[in-house]
C-alpha positions as CSV (number, residue, x, y, z in Angstrom):
1,X,6.0,-14.2,17.5
2,X,6.6,-10.1,17.1
3,X,10.4,-10.0,16.9
4,X,10.6,-10.3,13.0
5,X,7.7,-7.7,12.2
6,X,4.8,-5.9,13.6
7,X,1.7,-8.2,13.3
8,X,-2.0,-7.2,13.1
9,X,-4.5,-8.7,15.6
10,X,-5.8,-10.9,13.2
11,X,-2.4,-12.1,11.8
12,X,-1.3,-12.6,15.6
13,X,-4.3,-14.7,16.1
14,X,-3.6,-16.8,13.1
15,X,0.0,-17.5,14.2
16,X,-1.0,-18.3,17.8
17,X,-3.6,-20.9,16.3
18,X,-1.1,-22.3,13.6
19,X,1.2,-22.8,16.5
20,X,-1.1,-25.0,18.4
21,X,-2.5,-22.5,21.2
22,X,-5.8,-23.5,22.1
23,X,-8.8,-21.2,21.2
24,X,-9.6,-19.5,24.4
25,X,-5.8,-18.9,25.2
26,X,-5.5,-17.2,21.6
27,X,-7.9,-14.8,22.7
28,X,-6.5,-14.4,26.3
29,X,-3.2,-13.8,24.6
30,X,-4.5,-11.3,22.1
31,X,-6.2,-9.1,24.6
32,X,-3.1,-9.0,26.6
33,X,-0.9,-8.0,23.7
34,X,-3.3,-5.5,23.0
35,X,-3.5,-4.0,26.2
36,X,0.1,-4.0,26.7
37,X,0.5,-2.1,23.3
38,X,2.2,-5.0,21.6
39,X,-0.5,-5.2,19.0
40,X,-2.0,-1.8,17.8
41,X,-3.8,-2.0,14.2
42,X,-4.0,1.6,14.2
43,X,-0.1,2.1,14.7
44,X,0.4,-0.7,12.6
45,X,-1.8,0.7,9.6
46,X,-0.1,4.1,10.0
47,X,3.4,2.5,9.8
48,X,2.5,0.7,6.7
49,X,0.7,3.6,4.7
50,X,4.4,5.7,5.6
51,X,6.4,2.6,4.2
52,X,4.0,2.5,1.0
53,X,4.3,6.3,0.4
54,X,8.1,5.9,0.4
55,X,7.9,3.3,-2.6
56,X,8.8,4.8,-6.1
57,X,6.0,5.2,-7.4
58,X,3.8,5.8,-4.5
59,X,0.8,3.5,-4.7
60,X,-3.1,4.6,-5.1
61,X,-4.8,5.0,-1.9
62,X,-7.2,1.9,-2.8
63,X,-4.2,-0.3,-3.2
64,X,-2.7,0.8,0.4
65,X,-6.2,0.2,1.9
66,X,-6.3,-3.3,0.1
67,X,-2.9,-4.1,1.4
68,X,-4.1,-3.3,5.1
69,X,-7.2,-5.2,4.6
70,X,-5.3,-7.9,3.4
71,X,-3.3,-8.1,7.0
72,X,-6.6,-8.4,8.5
73,X,-6.7,-4.7,9.6
74,X,-10.6,-3.7,9.5
75,X,-11.7,-1.6,6.9
76,X,-12.5,1.6,9.0
77,X,-9.2,1.4,10.6
78,X,-7.4,1.0,7.3
79,X,-9.5,3.8,5.8
80,X,-8.8,6.2,8.6
81,X,-5.2,5.4,8.4
82,X,-5.2,6.4,4.7
83,X,-7.1,9.6,5.4
84,X,-4.9,10.7,8.3
85,X,-1.5,10.0,6.6
86,X,-2.1,9.8,3.0
87,X,-4.7,12.0,1.5
88,X,-4.8,12.2,-2.1
89,X,-3.2,15.4,-2.3
90,X,-0.3,14.1,-0.6
91,X,-0.1,10.9,-2.8
92,X,-0.8,13.2,-5.9
93,X,2.0,15.3,-5.0
94,X,4.3,12.6,-4.1
95,X,3.3,10.6,-7.5
96,X,3.9,14.0,-9.3
97,X,7.4,14.4,-7.9
98,X,8.0,10.7,-8.9
99,X,7.1,11.7,-12.6
100,X,9.1,14.7,-12.6
101,X,12.1,12.7,-11.3
102,X,11.6,10.2,-14.0
103,X,10.5,12.0,-17.1
104,X,13.3,11.9,-19.6
105,X,15.2,9.3,-17.8
106,X,13.0,6.3,-18.9
107,X,10.4,6.0,-21.8
108,X,6.9,7.4,-21.3
109,X,5.4,3.9,-21.8
110,X,7.5,2.3,-19.0
111,X,6.5,5.0,-17.0
112,X,2.9,4.6,-17.5
113,X,3.4,1.1,-16.8
114,X,4.9,1.6,-13.3
115,X,2.0,4.1,-12.3
116,X,-0.5,1.5,-13.6
117,X,0.8,-1.4,-11.5
118,X,0.8,1.1,-8.8
119,X,-2.9,1.3,-9.0
120,X,-3.3,4.7,-10.8
121,X,-6.3,5.0,-13.0
122,X,-5.7,5.4,-16.9
123,X,-7.2,9.0,-16.9
124,X,-4.4,9.8,-13.9
125,X,-1.7,8.2,-15.9
126,X,-2.7,10.4,-18.8
127,X,-3.0,13.6,-16.9
128,X,0.4,13.1,-15.2
129,X,2.3,12.2,-18.5
130,X,0.6,14.7,-20.4
131,X,-0.6,12.4,-23.3
132,X,-2.6,14.0,-25.7
133,X,-5.6,12.2,-27.6
134,X,-3.2,11.2,-30.5
135,X,-0.6,10.2,-28.1
136,X,-2.0,7.0,-26.6
137,X,0.0,5.3,-23.6
138,X,-1.2,1.7,-23.3
139,X,0.2,0.8,-19.9
140,X,-1.0,-2.8,-20.1
141,X,0.9,-3.6,-23.1
142,X,4.3,-2.4,-21.5
143,X,3.6,-4.2,-17.9
144,X,5.1,-7.7,-18.8
145,X,8.3,-5.8,-20.8
146,X,9.1,-3.7,-17.7
147,X,10.4,-6.3,-15.3
148,X,13.1,-4.1,-14.0
149,X,10.9,-2.4,-11.3
């Protein structure tokens, strides 16, 4: 069950139940896997945060927490993993590095679309791209056109 990828405790419960394991046996198996170190939501959350930060562009912290919650990881465990491994300064520095590496290589509107899809607010996108009041960047208009990500 754990051979393909690491699972959260909730994902393991769901897989065991889906495979026909009876209720009490599911909990016994999960307890054993946690005590043996095979299931560790905090360790999994830290690994997911690191993987997400390696994406280009790195997603906003809120999207990382949402992804962890979607895998059944408790809100506090998810938030702690982000705080410990992806504080706002770390994410900001990685996003800034991404923007610097892409500036001039692709149109600003496309870059804005990528940042918006990664969960960055319009204000953040404008600040990163240096759009002034007369230079609007409408990321939503370019999302559908930018299928090459």
